[in-house]
DOMAR-721478 format. One record per residue (C-alpha): residue in one letter; x, y, z. Coordinates in steps of 0.25 Angstrom, whole numbers, plus 5000, padded with zeros to 4 digits. Each point is the difference from the previous one (the first is absolute). Layout:
DOMAR-721478
ATOM residuo px py pz
ATOM a X Y Z;
...
end
This chain:
DOMAR-721478
ATOM residuo px py pz
ATOM m 5570 5775 5463;
ATOM c 5002 5015 4998;
ATOM e 4994 4999 4986;
ATOM v 4987 4993 5005;
ATOM s 4999 5011 5011;
ATOM s 5002 5011 4989;
ATOM r 4989 4994 4992;
ATOM l 4991 4999 5012;
ATOM r 5001 5015 5002;
ATOM f 4996 5004 4986;
ATOM l 4990 4989 4996;
ATOM t 4985 5004 5002;
ATOM l 4995 4993 5013;
ATOM p 4990 4989 4999;
ATOM p 4987 5000 5007;
ATOM l 5000 4998 5015;
ATOM h 4997 4985 4999;
ATOM v 5011 4998 4990;
ATOM t 5010 5008 5009;
ATOM c 4997 4991 5012;
ATOM a 5003 4988 4991;
ATOM a 5013 5006 4995;
ATOM s 5004 5002 5015;
ATOM v 4998 4985 5002;
ATOM r 5009 4997 4988;
ATOM v 5011 5010 5005;
ATOM e 5000 4993 5014;
ATOM r 5001 4986 4994;
ATOM e 5012 5005 4991;
ATOM r 5007 5006 5012;
ATOM m 4999 4987 5008;
ATOM r 5005 4992 4988;
ATOM r 5012 5010 4999;
ATOM l 5003 4999 5015;
ATOM s 4999 4985 5000;
ATOM a 5010 4999 4988;
ATOM l 5010 5010 5007;
ATOM a 4999 4992 5013;
ATOM a 5004 4987 4992;
ATOM v 5011 5008 4993;
ATOM c 5005 5004 5014;
ATOM l 5000 4986 5005;
ATOM l 5006 4992 4988;
ATOM l 5010 5010 4994;
ATOM p 5010 5000 5012;
ATOM c 4999 4985 5001;
ATOM a 5003 4999 4985;
ATOM v 5012 5010 5001;
ATOM l 5006 4993 5011;
ATOM a 4999 4987 4993;
ATOM q 5007 5005 4988;
ATOM t 5011 5008 5007;
ATOM s 5004 4989 5011;
ATOM p 5014 4995 4998;
ATOM a 5002 4986 4995;
ATOM p 5003 4989 5010;
ATOM r 5015 4998 5003;
ATOM s 5007 4987 4998;
ATOM r 5002 4991 5012;
ATOM a 5015 5002 5000;
ATOM a 4999 5015 5000;
ATOM a 4990 4999 5012;
ATOM k 5010 4992 5007;
ATOM q 5012 5009 4998;
ATOM k 4992 5013 5002;
ATOM p 4989 5002 5011;
ATOM k 4986 5007 4997;
ATOM a 5000 5015 5001;
ATOM t 4989 5007 5009;
ATOM n 5002 5013 4994;
ATOM p 4986 5007 5000;
ATOM s 5003 5006 4986;
ATOM a 5001 4986 4994;
ATOM g 4989 4993 4992;
ATOM t 4998 4990 5011;
ATOM a 4997 5011 5011;
ATOM a 4987 5000 5007;
ATOM q 4988 5007 4992;
ATOM p 5001 5015 5002;
ATOM s 4989 5007 5008;
ATOM t 4989 5009 4993;
ATOM s 4995 5013 5006;
ATOM a 4985 4999 5001;
ATOM k 4998 5015 5001;
ATOM t 5009 5005 4988;
ATOM g 5000 4988 4991;
ATOM e 5016 5000 5000;
ATOM s 5009 4988 5001;
ATOM g 5014 4998 5005;
ATOM t 5010 4992 5009;
ATOM p 5001 5003 5015;
ATOM a 5012 5006 5005;
ATOM a 5011 4991 5004;
ATOM p 5001 4996 5014;
ATOM e 5011 5007 5008;
ATOM n 5006 4986 5005;
ATOM p 5015 4997 5001;
ATOM s 4998 4986 4997;
ATOM t 4993 5003 4987;
ATOM s 5011 5010 4996;
ATOM t 5011 4990 5003;
ATOM t 4993 4990 4992;
ATOM a 4999 5010 4988;
ATOM s 5015 5002 5001;
ATOM a 5003 4986 5000;
ATOM a 4991 4998 4988;
ATOM a 5007 5012 4993;
ATOM g 5014 4994 5002;
ATOM p 4999 4989 4990;
ATOM a 4994 5009 4990;
ATOM s 5011 5010 5001;
ATOM a 5010 4989 4998;
ATOM a 4993 4995 4988;
ATOM s 5000 5014 4994;
ATOM q 5015 5001 5000;
ATOM s 5001 4987 4992;
ATOM g 4995 5007 4987;
ATOM a 4990 5009 4993;
ATOM s 4992 4989 4995;
ATOM s 4997 4995 5014;
ATOM e 4997 5014 5005;
ATOM t 4990 5003 4989;
ATOM a 4993 4986 5002;
ATOM s 4999 5004 5015;
ATOM q 4993 5014 4997;
ATOM k 4989 4995 4991;
ATOM p 4993 4992 5010;
ATOM a 5000 5011 5009;
ATOM a 4994 5009 4990;
ATOM s 4989 4990 4996;
ATOM q 4996 4999 5015;
ATOM t 4998 5015 5001;
ATOM d 4992 5002 4987;
ATOM p 4987 4992 5004;
ATOM e 4998 5007 5013;
ATOM e 5000 5014 4993;
ATOM f 4991 4995 4989;
ATOM r 4990 4995 5010;
ATOM r 5000 5013 5007;
ATOM q 4998 5007 4987;
ATOM v 4988 4991 4996;
ATOM m 4994 5002 5014;
ATOM e 5001 5015 4998;
ATOM e 4993 4999 4986;
ATOM v 4989 4992 5006;
ATOM r 4998 5010 5011;
ATOM r 4999 5011 4991;
ATOM e 4990 4993 4991;
ATOM l 4992 4996 5012;
ATOM q 4999 5015 5004;
ATOM k 4997 5004 4986;
ATOM t 4989 4990 4998;
ATOM k 4994 5004 5014;
ATOM d 5000 5015 4996;
ATOM e 4994 4997 4987;
ATOM v 4989 4992 5006;
ATOM k 4997 5011 5011;
ATOM q 4999 5010 4988;
ATOM q 4991 4992 4992;
ATOM t 4991 4997 5013;
ATOM s 5000 5015 5002;
ATOM w 4995 5002 4986;
ATOM i 4989 4990 5001;
ATOM e 4995 5006 5013;
ATOM q 5000 5014 4993;
ATOM d 4994 4995 4988;
ATOM s 4989 4993 5008;
ATOM a 4997 5013 5008;
ATOM a 5000 5008 4987;
ATOM r 4990 4991 4993;
ATOM v 4991 5001 5012;
ATOM q 5000 5015 4998;
ATOM d 4999 4998 4985;
ATOM s 4988 4992 5002;
ATOM e 4993 5010 5008;
ATOM a 5004 5011 4991;
ATOM v 4994 4992 4988;
ATOM e 4987 4998 5007;
ATOM s 4999 5014 5004;
ATOM l 5003 5004 4985;
ATOM r 4990 4990 4995;
ATOM q 4989 5006 5009;
ATOM r 5005 5014 4994;
ATOM v 5001 4996 4986;
ATOM n 4986 4992 5001;
ATOM l 4993 5013 4997;
ATOM f 4988 4995 4994;
ATOM q 4992 4988 5006;
ATOM p 4987 4996 4992;
ATOM h 4989 4994 5008;
ATOM g 4985 4998 4997;
ATOM y 4991 4989 4993;
ATOM l 4992 4997 4988;
ATOM r 4986 4995 5003;
ATOM l 4989 4994 4992;
ATOM r 4987 4997 5007;
ATOM g 4987 4995 4996;
ATOM e 4987 4996 5007;
ATOM f 4987 4994 4997;
ATOM l 4988 5004 5009;
ATOM n 4986 4994 5000;
ATOM n 4988 5005 5008;
ATOM l 5007 5010 5008;
ATOM d 4987 5008 5002;
ATOM l 4995 4987 5007;
ATOM g 4988 5001 4991;
ATOM r 4992 5009 5010;
ATOM g 4999 5012 4991;
ATOM p 5002 5015 5003;
ATOM d 4996 5006 5013;
ATOM q 4990 5012 5001;
ATOM t 5011 5010 4995;
ATOM g 5003 4992 4988;
ATOM h 5014 4994 5005;
ATOM t 5003 4986 4999;
ATOM l 5010 4992 5008;
ATOM f 5010 4999 4988;
ATOM p 4998 5007 4987;
ATOM g 4996 4989 4991;
ATOM p 4996 4997 4985;
ATOM y 4992 5011 4994;
ATOM i 4995 4994 4987;
ATOM g 4991 4991 5007;
ATOM t 4997 4989 4990;
ATOM g 5000 4985 5003;
ATOM g 5001 5001 5015;
ATOM n 5015 5004 4999;
ATOM h 5007 5001 5013;
ATOM s 5014 4999 4996;
ATOM q 5012 5009 4998;
ATOM s 5014 4999 4996;
ATOM d 5012 5009 4999;
ATOM a 5015 5001 5000;
ATOM n 5009 5011 5004;
ATOM m 5015 5002 5001;
ATOM r 5010 5009 5007;
ATOM f 5015 5003 4998;
ATOM r 5005 5006 5013;
ATOM f 5014 5006 4999;
ATOM e 5007 5003 5013;
ATOM p 5015 5004 4997;
ATOM t 5009 5004 5011;
ATOM f 5012 5010 4997;
ATOM e 5011 4998 5010;
ATOM v 5007 5014 4999;
ATOM s 5010 4995 5011;
ATOM e 5000 4991 5012;
ATOM d 4992 5011 5008;
ATOM l 4991 5006 4989;
ATOM s 4989 4992 4992;
ATOM i 4988 5004 4991;
ATOM y 4988 4991 4999;
ATOM v 4990 5001 4989;
ATOM q 4987 4992 4998;
ATOM m 4992 5001 4987;
ATOM d 4989 4992 4993;
ATOM l 4999 4997 4985;
ATOM l 4986 4995 4995;
ATOM d 4995 5000 5015;
ATOM n 4989 4991 5001;
ATOM v 4996 5002 4985;
ATOM l 4989 4992 4996;
ATOM l 5005 4991 4988;
ATOM g 4992 5003 4988;
ATOM s 4997 5014 5004;
ATOM n 5004 5013 4993;
ATOM p 4998 4995 4986;
ATOM k 5003 5009 4988;
ATOM s 4988 4998 4992;
ATOM d 4994 5013 4997;
ATOM p 4993 5000 4986;
ATOM f 5003 5014 4998;
ATOM l 5015 5001 5005;
ATOM d 5003 4986 4995;
ATOM p 4991 4996 4988;
ATOM f 5008 4986 4999;
ATOM t 4994 4995 5013;
ATOM p 4986 5005 5002;
ATOM l 4996 4988 5009;
ATOM h 5006 4996 5013;
ATOM v 5001 4986 4996;
ATOM l 5010 5004 4989;
ATOM e 5009 5009 5008;
ATOM t 5015 4996 5002;
ATOM t 5005 5012 5007;
ATOM r 4999 5005 5015;
ATOM v 5001 5015 5004;
ATOM a 5011 5002 5010;
ATOM d 4997 5003 5014;
ATOM v 5008 5010 5008;
ATOM v 5011 4995 5009;
ATOM k 4997 5002 5015;
ATOM l 5011 5005 5008;
ATOM k 4995 4997 5014;
ATOM r 5012 5002 5009;
ATOM v 5014 5006 5001;
ATOM w 5007 5002 5013;
ATOM g 5015 5001 5005;
ATOM r 5008 4995 5011;
ATOM v 5011 5006 5007;
ATOM n 5008 4992 5011;
ATOM t 5007 5010 5010;
ATOM q 5008 4998 5012;
ATOM l 4988 5004 5008;
ATOM g 4990 4991 4993;
ATOM e 4992 4998 4987;
ATOM l 4993 5011 4993;
ATOM l 4988 4997 4990;
ATOM f 4993 5010 4991;
ATOM g 4991 5000 4988;
ATOM r 4987 4993 4996;
ATOM m 5001 4985 5005;
ATOM g 4992 4988 5004;
ATOM y 4997 4996 5014;
ATOM h 4998 4987 5007;
ATOM w 4997 4997 5014;
ATOM g 4998 4986 5007;
ATOM l 4991 4991 4993;
ATOM g 4995 5012 4992;
ATOM i 4985 5002 5005;
ATOM l 5003 5015 5002;
ATOM h 5012 5003 4991;
ATOM n 5003 4991 4988;
ATOM d 5009 5003 4989;
ATOM g 4993 4991 4990;
ATOM n 5013 4993 4995;
ATOM c 4996 4986 4999;
ATOM l 4998 4993 4987;
ATOM d 4985 5000 5001;
ATOM c 4997 5014 5006;
ATOM d 4993 5011 4994;
ATOM y 5001 5011 5010;
ATOM g 5011 5006 5008;
ATOM d 5003 5012 5010;
ATOM t 5008 5011 4995;
ATOM y 5005 5012 5008;
ATOM d 5007 5013 4997;
ATOM r 5010 4999 5012;
ATOM i 5012 5004 5007;
ATOM a 5005 4990 5011;
ATOM f 5012 4998 5008;
ATOM a 5004 4988 5008;
ATOM p 5012 5002 5010;
ATOM r 5009 4988 5003;
ATOM e 4995 4989 5008;
ATOM i 4998 5001 5015;
ATOM k 5001 4987 5007;
ATOM g 4995 4992 4988;
ATOM h 4988 5010 4998;
ATOM t 4999 5009 4988;
ATOM f 4992 5013 5001;
ATOM t 4995 5007 4987;
ATOM f 4994 5014 4999;
ATOM m 4991 5003 4989;
ATOM f 4994 5012 4994;
ATOM d 4990 4999 4988;
ATOM l 4993 5010 4992;
ATOM l 4986 4994 4998;
ATOM a 4993 5012 4992;
ATOM k 5005 5013 4995;
ATOM g 4987 5006 4994;
ATOM p 5000 5008 4987;
ATOM g 5012 5005 4993;
ATOM t 5005 5008 4988;
ATOM t 5011 5001 4991;
ATOM g 4996 5015 4996;
ATOM e 4991 5004 4989;
ATOM f 5009 4995 4989;
ATOM g 5009 4991 5008;
ATOM e 5010 5012 5002;
ATOM l 5003 4995 5014;
ATOM g 5006 4987 4995;
ATOM r 4995 4992 5011;
ATOM s 4988 4997 5008;
ATOM v 4997 5009 5012;
ATOM d 4991 4997 5011;
ATOM l 4989 5011 5001;
ATOM d 4998 4999 5015;
ATOM t 5006 4992 5012;
ATOM l 4988 5000 5009;
ATOM d 4993 4989 4992;
ATOM d 5012 4991 5000;
ATOM g 4999 4986 5007;
ATOM y 5011 4994 5007;
ATOM r 5004 4987 5007;
ATOM l 5010 4998 5011;
ATOM g 5005 4986 5003;
ATOM l 5009 4993 5010;
ATOM s 5003 4985 4999;
ATOM i 5008 4992 5010;
ATOM t 5004 4986 4995;
ATOM r 5009 4989 5004;
ATOM l 5003 4991 4988;
ATOM d 5010 4989 4999;
ATOM s 5007 4997 4987;
ATOM p 4997 4987 4993;
ATOM e 5014 4995 5004;
ATOM v 4997 5002 5015;
ATOM v 4986 4994 4998;
ATOM k 5006 4988 4994;
ATOM r 5011 4998 5011;
ATOM k 4990 5002 5011;
ATOM l 4990 4990 4994;
ATOM d 5011 4990 4998;
ATOM a 5004 5001 5014;
ATOM g 4985 4998 5005;
ATOM q 4999 5014 5005;
ATOM w 4988 5010 5000;
ATOM v 5000 5011 4989;
ATOM l 4993 5012 5004;
ATOM n 4998 5012 4991;
ATOM y 4990 5011 5002;
ATOM g 4997 5014 4996;
ATOM l 4991 5012 5005;
ATOM l 4995 5011 4990;
ATOM l 4994 5013 5004;
ATOM d 4994 5009 4989;
ATOM y 4994 5014 5002;
ATOM r 4992 5006 4988;
ATOM t 4995 5014 5000;
ATOM q 4994 5010 4991;
ATOM g 4995 5014 5004;
ATOM w 4993 5005 4987;
ATOM d 4995 4992 4988;
ATOM t 4998 5005 4986;
ATOM v 4988 4992 4995;
ATOM v 5000 4999 4985;
ATOM t 4993 4991 4990;
ATOM t 5009 5003 4988;
ATOM n 5015 5000 4998;
ATOM v 5006 5013 5004;
ATOM d 5014 4996 5002;
ATOM n 5004 5011 4991;
ATOM v 4993 5013 5002;
ATOM t 5003 5009 4988;
ATOM t 4989 5010 5000;
ATOM l 4995 5011 5009;
ATOM a 4986 4994 5000;
ATOM q 5005 4987 5005;
ATOM f 5008 5006 5011;
ATOM t 4988 5008 5005;
ATOM s 4990 4989 5000;
ATOM l 5009 4991 5009;
ATOM r 4996 5008 5012;
ATOM g 4986 4995 4999;
ATOM t 5005 4986 5001;
ATOM v 5008 5001 5013;
ATOM v 4995 4993 5013;
ATOM k 5005 5001 5014;
ATOM r 5003 4985 5002;
ATOM d 5007 4999 5013;
ATOM a 5003 4985 4997;
ATOM k 5009 4992 5010;
ATOM f 5003 4985 4999;
ATOM y 5009 4991 5009;
ATOM q 5003 4986 4994;
ATOM p 5008 4991 5009;
ATOM d 5004 4986 4995;
ATOM i 5008 4989 5006;
ATOM f 5005 4987 4994;
ATOM l 5007 4988 5007;
ATOM s 5007 4988 4993;
ATOM l 5004 4988 5008;
ATOM k 5008 4988 4995;
ATOM r 5005 4987 5006;
ATOM r 5005 4988 4992;
ATOM k 4989 4997 4990;
ATOM w 4989 5009 5006;
ATOM r 4997 5014 4996;
ATOM l 4990 5011 5004;
ATOM d 4998 5014 4995;
ATOM l 4990 5010 5006;
ATOM e 4996 5014 4996;
ATOM v 4990 5009 5007;
ATOM a 4997 5014 4995;
ATOM s 4990 5011 5004;
ATOM s 4995 5013 4995;
ATOM i 4995 5010 5010;
ATOM g 4997 5014 4995;
ATOM n 4991 5012 4999;
ATOM v 4995 5009 4989;
ATOM g 4996 5014 5005;
ATOM n 4991 5003 4988;
ATOM r 4994 4990 4990;
ATOM t 4994 5010 4990;
ATOM s 5005 5001 4986;
ATOM r 4999 5015 5000;
ATOM d 5003 5011 5009;
ATOM v 4986 5005 5005;
ATOM d 4994 5008 5011;
ATOM i 4997 4992 5012;
ATOM a 4987 5007 5002;
ATOM t 4995 4995 4986;
ATOM n 5000 4986 5005;
ATOM p 5007 4995 5012;
ATOM q 5000 4986 4995;
ATOM l 5009 5004 4989;
ATOM t 5012 5003 5009;
ATOM q 4999 4988 5010;
ATOM s 5012 4992 5003;
ATOM l 5003 4985 4997;
ATOM s 5007 4990 5008;
ATOM f 5008 4988 4996;
ATOM l 5003 4988 5009;
ATOM q 5005 4988 4992;
ATOM l 5007 4987 5003;
ATOM g 5006 4989 4992;
ATOM g 5009 4988 5001;
ATOM a 5006 4988 4993;
ATOM l 5007 4987 5005;
ATOM q 5008 4990 4991;
ATOM t 5006 4988 5006;
ATOM d 5005 4987 4994;
ATOM v 5009 4988 5004;
ATOM a 5009 4992 4991;
ATOM l 4999 4985 4999;
ATOM l 5007 4989 4992;
ATOM p 5015 5000 4996;
ATOM a 5005 5013 4994;
ATOM d 4988 5007 5005;
ATOM a 4992 4994 4988;
ATOM l 4986 5002 5007;
ATOM l 4995 5013 5006;
ATOM v 4987 5000 5008;
ATOM g 4995 5014 5003;
ATOM v 4989 5008 5006;
ATOM e 4997 5014 4996;
ATOM a 4989 5009 5007;
ATOM g 4997 5015 4999;
ATOM a 4989 5010 5005;
ATOM a 4996 5014 4996;
ATOM s 4990 5007 5009;
ATOM g 4987 5004 4995;
ATOM d 4990 5011 5001;
ATOM k 4988 4997 5009;
ATOM g 4988 5007 4996;
ATOM a 5004 5003 4986;
ATOM y 4997 4993 4987;
ATOM g 5009 4994 4989;
ATOM f 5014 4995 5002;
ATOM g 5006 5014 4999;
ATOM a 5011 4996 4990;
ATOM r 4995 5009 4990;
ATOM p 4994 5013 5007;
ATOM w 4999 5008 4988;
ATOM r 4988 4992 4995;
ATOM e 4986 5006 5000;
ATOM g 4991 4992 5009;
ATOM t 4985 4999 5003;
ATOM g 5000 5005 5014;
ATOM n 4998 5014 5006;
ATOM p 5003 5013 4991;
ATOM q 5011 5008 5006;
ATOM p 5001 5015 5002;
ATOM t 5009 5007 4990;
ATOM p 5005 5014 4998;
ATOM p 4993 5009 4990;
ATOM g 5003 4996 4986;
ATOM v 5005 4986 5004;
ATOM p 4991 4988 4995;
ATOM q 4994 4992 5011;
ATOM y 5004 4986 5002;
ATOM r 4994 4988 5009;
ATOM t 5007 4991 5009;
ATOM a 5000 4985 4999;
ATOM g 4987 4993 5004;
ATOM p 4996 4986 5004;
ATOM g 5003 4990 4989;
ATOM n 5011 5009 4993;
ATOM i 5013 4993 4997;
ATOM d 5008 5012 5003;
ATOM g 4999 5015 5003;
ATOM n 5003 5012 5009;
ATOM h 4998 4997 5015;
ATOM i 4999 5015 5005;
ATOM d 4985 5004 5003;
ATOM f 4996 5014 5004;
ATOM f 4986 5000 4995;
ATOM n 4994 4999 5014;
ATOM p 5006 5009 5010;
ATOM d 4996 4992 5012;
ATOM n 5005 4987 4994;
ATOM t 5013 5003 4992;
ATOM h 5011 4990 4996;
ATOM g 5012 5009 5000;
ATOM r 5010 4989 5002;
ATOM v 5008 4991 4990;
ATOM n 5004 4987 5008;
ATOM n 5003 4990 4988;
ATOM f 5014 4997 4998;
ATOM v 5004 4997 4986;
ATOM f 5012 4991 4997;
ATOM n 5010 5005 4990;
ATOM r 4996 4995 4986;
ATOM a 5013 4994 4997;
ATOM f 4998 4990 5012;
ATOM n 4994 4988 4992;
ATOM v 4994 4989 5008;
ATOM d 4991 4993 4990;
ATOM m 4996 5000 4985;
ATOM i 4985 5003 5000;
ATOM l 4993 5006 5013;
ATOM f 5009 5010 5005;
ATOM r 5009 5003 4988;
ATOM n 4989 5001 4989;
ATOM i 4986 5002 5007;
ATOM i 5003 5008 5013;
ATOM t 5013 5005 4994;
ATOM a 5007 5000 5014;
ATOM v 4999 4994 5014;
ATOM t 4990 5009 5008;
ATOM s 4989 4999 5010;
ATOM a 5003 4985 5001;
ATOM w 5009 4989 5005;
ATOM y 5006 4987 4993;
ATOM v 5007 4987 5003;
ATOM k 5008 4993 4990;
ATOM p 5008 4987 5002;
ATOM s 5009 4996 4989;
ATOM l 5010 4989 4995;
ATOM r 5012 5002 4991;
ATOM y 5008 4988 4995;
ATOM r 5013 5002 4992;
ATOM p 5006 4986 4997;
ATOM t 5014 5006 4998;
ATOM g 5000 5007 5013;
ATOM r 5003 5014 5004;
ATOM k 5013 5008 5003;
ATOM t 4996 5000 5015;
ATOM g 5001 4985 5000;
ATOM g 5012 4998 4991;
ATOM g 4992 5000 4987;
ATOM d 5001 5010 4988;
ATOM d 4986 5006 4999;
ATOM t 4999 4995 4986;
ATOM g 4990 4990 4993;
ATOM f 4985 4999 5002;
ATOM e 4992 5004 5012;
ATOM i 4986 4997 5003;
ATOM l 4991 5009 5008;
ATOM a 4987 4998 5007;
ATOM s 4992 5009 5009;
ATOM m 4986 5002 5005;
ATOM m 4994 5013 5006;
ATOM y 4988 5003 5008;
ATOM a 4996 5015 5001;
ATOM q 4989 5007 5009;
ATOM a 4996 5014 5002;
ATOM f 5000 5006 5014;
ATOM y 4987 5007 4998;
ATOM p 4988 4995 4991;
ATOM e 4997 5014 4996;
ATOM n 5013 5001 4993;
ATOM t 4996 4990 4990;
ATOM p 4990 5000 4988;
ATOM g 4993 4988 5006;
ATOM l 4999 5006 5014;
ATOM a 5007 4987 5005;
ATOM k 5013 4997 5006;
ATOM g 5005 4988 4991;
ATOM l 5007 5004 4988;
ATOM g 5005 4987 4994;
ATOM l 5010 4988 4999;
ATOM e 5011 5001 4989;
ATOM m 5009 4989 4996;
ATOM n 5013 5003 4992;
ATOM l 5009 4990 4993;
ATOM g 5013 5003 4993;
ATOM i 5013 4995 4994;
ATOM t 5012 5007 4997;
ATOM y 5014 4997 4993;
ATOM d 5013 5007 5002;
ATOM t 5013 4998 4993;
ATOM s 5014 5003 5005;
ATOM d 5001 5012 4991;
ATOM r 4988 5006 5007;
ATOM f 4989 4997 4989;
ATOM h 4987 4999 5007;
ATOM s 4987 4994 4995;
ATOM g 4987 4997 5008;
ATOM f 4985 4996 4998;
ATOM a 4989 5002 5011;
ATOM y 4986 4997 5001;
ATOM g 4990 5006 5010;
ATOM l 4986 4996 5004;
ATOM l 4990 5009 5009;
ATOM l 4988 4994 5007;
ATOM p 4993 5013 5004;
ATOM f 4991 5001 5012;
ATOM s 4988 5008 5004;
ATOM g 5008 5013 5003;
ATOM l 5002 5001 4984;
ATOM r 4985 4998 4997;
ATOM n 4992 5011 4993;
ATOM l 4988 5005 5008;
ATOM t 4994 5008 4989;
ATOM p 5003 4992 4987;
ATOM p 4995 5004 4986;
ATOM t 4988 4994 4994;
ATOM g 5003 4986 4996;
ATOM l 5011 4997 5010;
ATOM s 4998 4994 5014;
ATOM g 5012 5007 5006;
ATOM d 5007 4987 5004;
ATOM t 5014 4998 4997;
ATOM s 5008 4990 4993;
ATOM i 5014 4994 4999;
ATOM a 5011 5009 4994;
ATOM h 5012 4995 4993;
ATOM a 5014 5006 4996;
ATOM m 5012 4995 4993;
ATOM k 5013 5007 4999;
ATOM f 5014 4998 4994;
ATOM i 5013 5007 5001;
ATOM l 5013 5000 4992;
ATOM a 5011 5009 5006;
ATOM i 5015 5002 4998;
ATOM p 5006 5007 5012;
ATOM f 5014 5006 4999;
end
């Protein structure tokens, strides 16, 4: 037993579940030992008594000599045993005169017999000795049994203590290993590789260009055989590593390699630089594109809260105002130079304070870079954003627990943004690095007192109950620009140059669906959205930089004159100060974030964003293998179908001067594997309405619209 105990002390302890099994085996072994010792205690005294009891006397001797009642004899009553100490012995002889007399009478014949000879004396002493030895032997056995029992008990206690200590130590070791794993896992690669191709047919709707020469979609330019089709493919490798410096310090990076590079572009086929491939059709090499390092930011977790700083993406709610563009099929994304701090939660709510640098104006590194860094030349032309967000978001585990219990899941958030810029340095060329005195002197002539202030509240709401979901976001942009001119001028020169602009824009989106069939295989949903329009202005307002056919606008001396959007124009500027008595100095059309995609043709490619219109889109999504929310695994095939109707708020915002925009149908299928490979194919068809007609078609065209088609495939490996 001691040998086993010593081995247990020095052997490497097994895992926790092995230790528990060992403790069960030790307990069973202890029970077997106790059972064996108990059997020995019961059987051994009986065996000893049976072997040491005297042989039966003859009948003659029995008649001549009466039977003795001496307690020390082998026929005496069985001695008592102490239950407390485990010792055994004979009780004290009773102090009874009759007993003493009987003993004396019994001793008389023995004394007479001893006088007859030595042989008779020796024979009479041997039985007495044999009667005393078994009692002593039994006492010694019981002592040994008691000691062994106590020893076994102590060893079992010690082993049990070791097991308990080992279990506690292994729990601590498990926590330490997890903590060490998090610290050692310094580099965590994330991102995706995406290949995307599309086929477009008749996206200009066959209506021709408007009066400004712009078409609804840039189409084929060779113009032979009535070709209206376009096809292309692009790719992107997005790499988003995370560096876990410690449990409380992290660095995040996002970079794009070959970002949306058109496959087949950048051929190396210059006949002078590479005479071996004078034709594009013979080229075999591509010129490398520059890697785009888009975002780098850090996170510091303190006792007071979380600190974020750097150039980072930003997403809020559904993404109609702020969208990080991190989806597989996204092309845009908001990026801010920010310092943010989020204190610890207060009653389940998270408060985040944000400070963004929106614009810094011209800077310099010195005449020959002697400063070693870029230095801002002036602070007055800087643009800033101050933000406060208040959110209540449940973790996925809490959401699942509430949904399984049939409870409501309510999440919400409120965002308050304030943007301001006092002065503005309006430049048409890149002057991020001013290196000459002439450049520095010329900057003063491009400064404008802007006095711009914008307030952008945004609220989102998320409701879930069992198999039903509803997400809602409503955003607004309210602001004022004190001076609209592009150059600092004397107000006496032309009062219209220094007039202010007002902004009052409103937009919202809603998404809801319900899961049907086992494992949530079928999703029936409805999506709706609306972006305010600009009453009295022409064009959608998604591309205000376009030259229109409307009224010419007053400009400072030396600045080319431009025209606002006119009737029938697809897009253009809504601001009109041509007539002092009838000015349009407001911008009311809300523009959804371009990373918020709702279709394949109308808003994504023709208008380029949801603005000056509303839409409703019912949809169906069927995945035979089910979804994780219903116990499935989100793998296998999924079929998607949707139909969207879109209409403008004001007819003057459309090129056809009518509200109806069109009906678009999309059908797609995707396939996902357990190791995260994703593939998909989609087809879209647009039935254009009168709002997209051409009121002033070129010669030979009627101005009517025709059906547009689009097909797209995507292959992606997220990691």
